[in-house]
Phi, psi and omega in degrees: 000141181297139177254168176079012179225155172292151174293123178307148180300322179300316180286326176292332170294319173302310176310316182293320179293318184291328187290340179240014185286329175294309183294324175294325179292319174304314181292322175302318181296315184294322186280352186241032184294313188293309183295325178300320181291332180284320178293318180301319178297321175294320182292320177300319186291314184277323181075008184216136177229135175246122184259122182238136176187180176232150170058235180294330177298316177294321180299318176303312179299319178298331181281328179271342179314311185286340178288317175293325175298320179294335176277004176092007183263138176284095191249143169213138180250129177231145165299137180302328174302319178292325179291330176289325183269324186224066195290142167277143173307143184263337185306133177077014176239143161276134185249132177234112180265121180245133174204116180300326174277331184077010192230006183292155188302318180292328180294315183299310180299319180298316183287331175292335181263331185262325187086197180235132177237168187296337185254023179250124183225162180239164162232131181204161173264355187244105181288350182252012184280169181301316178304312187283344173279334188270322181224152176305125188235145152284131186239126176289149180284151169093001172074183186301139169292129185266326183288160184292302185280139181296121171227292182294326186293326179301304186301317182288327178297315174303322176291333168294310178295326173302319176299321181292311184297325169307311179288344168274014176075021173276123182294120186268006192298315184291321177293317179298321180299313179302318185289325185284331184221068181295145180284144184286292185083122178266106178275356191301313181294324180290321179292323181287327180294334179266009193296334185246018183268153178250353174203161179228138175246127178255147184205150175204185175246266179291339180261021182300324178296326174301306176316311182294321177298316179292327176296319181296317179298315179303316181291318182296321188269326184270332184070022174255153182294087177250134190213170181233147173224131173307142185314318178293320179296323178295329183292324192268074175099317185292356178292342173306331181280349187287153183167178193306330185269359177248114177273155180233127176243122188249146180241116188237117179253178175275068182213171185303349176265004187299323179292328177293321175296318174300321173294319176300317181297315178304316179298317184292314180312312181300341184268354184077004169292131173298135188239130172241128182242119172270118194231106175248024189278338186077009176259173179298144176297149177281129184293139181090353186254147171271118189246135169259106181265137181238167171302147183301126185203154169224173175059223190292326179294323180286326179296311184283341173286319186275325196301311181301318179296313178301324177295319183291326179286320179300313177301306185300319181301315175292323173301330178282349186245326193241127182306313188240045183307137176101350177254111185287145178250346180229358188232174171219159181301317176250117181275113184259002175227152180263000000 
C-alpha cells in the first residue's frame, strides 16, 4: 500500500464494509432459513436452477454454480443481460435473480418482460428494493453496500447461497467455521510480486467464480485492464500475452482440479509473469510463485477463506496505483442504464 498519503474516501468506505462482512454473513445465513428452505423445495422439484445477475452478482453465481452441480442440480449461471437477449427457456427451472441493490436496469426490465412465477426467487441486500418487492427474496443483513467495488455484498450473498445449499442437505459447518474465525493472510509478498505489472489475469478451475469476482474488483479500483480466464481457457492461446508486466493470480482448492492449477502456475512462472496463488489445497507450494496458504478446504469453505484476503490484496494493489482509488469516474454503484 502507498505510504505518505491520506486514505482515499472510496477505500475508507470499502474498509468499513469489509470490517463487518463476516458478522453480516453469519446473520444472513441464520435469518434466511425459512425462505432458503422454500427455494430448496423448488430446486428439488425442478432439479434445475438458473442463476441470473450482473457484475459481482454474476461472479457469485459462477462461484456457486459448481456447488449446486455437486449437489446433483443442473445449474447454469448467465449474465442477466444475456438472458434478456438470448434467453434460456424458464419452464422447469428454478430461477435465482441476484442484485445487491435490487434496482439494476436489467433486473427491472427482466421482470417487466418475464413477470413473476412460482419458481422465481431473488437474492439482495436491500429489503425495500424493486427486486424484494417483486419476488420472494433472501435478504442479506446490513443493508445496501455503500462502497463502489463489491466486497461485503459478495460475502453476504455467498452466505445466502450457503443457506440454500444447507437446506439442500449440504453440510455448512466448515464454511460457517471460516466465517466465525477468518484466516488473516499476509498479503505483503503477493503485493510485492505484483508491484511492476500493468495488468492482471485471474484464473481458477472449480474456484473460477472467485477469480472472476476479484478481476472485476481489480479493474474497478485500479482502472487497469484486469480480467479473468478459466484455467483451461488460459491454456488455449492467451498465454501468449504473459510476461513480466502481466501478473497472474490463481485460486487453488483442495479438490480434483488442484494439480491443474499447480501445473498452470509452473507454466506461468516460466514466462516470467509474476504469479500469486491463493492456495487451500494443502499441497506443496509451487516454486517461483508467491503463495498465500490457507487451511485445506474446498467449495464454500475455500471461497469464504480466500475471498476477504483477496479483497485486501485487490484494495492494496489499487491504492498503490490510483490517487483516488475507490471513487468511480465512469461508473456508478447502481447501474440504471443498459
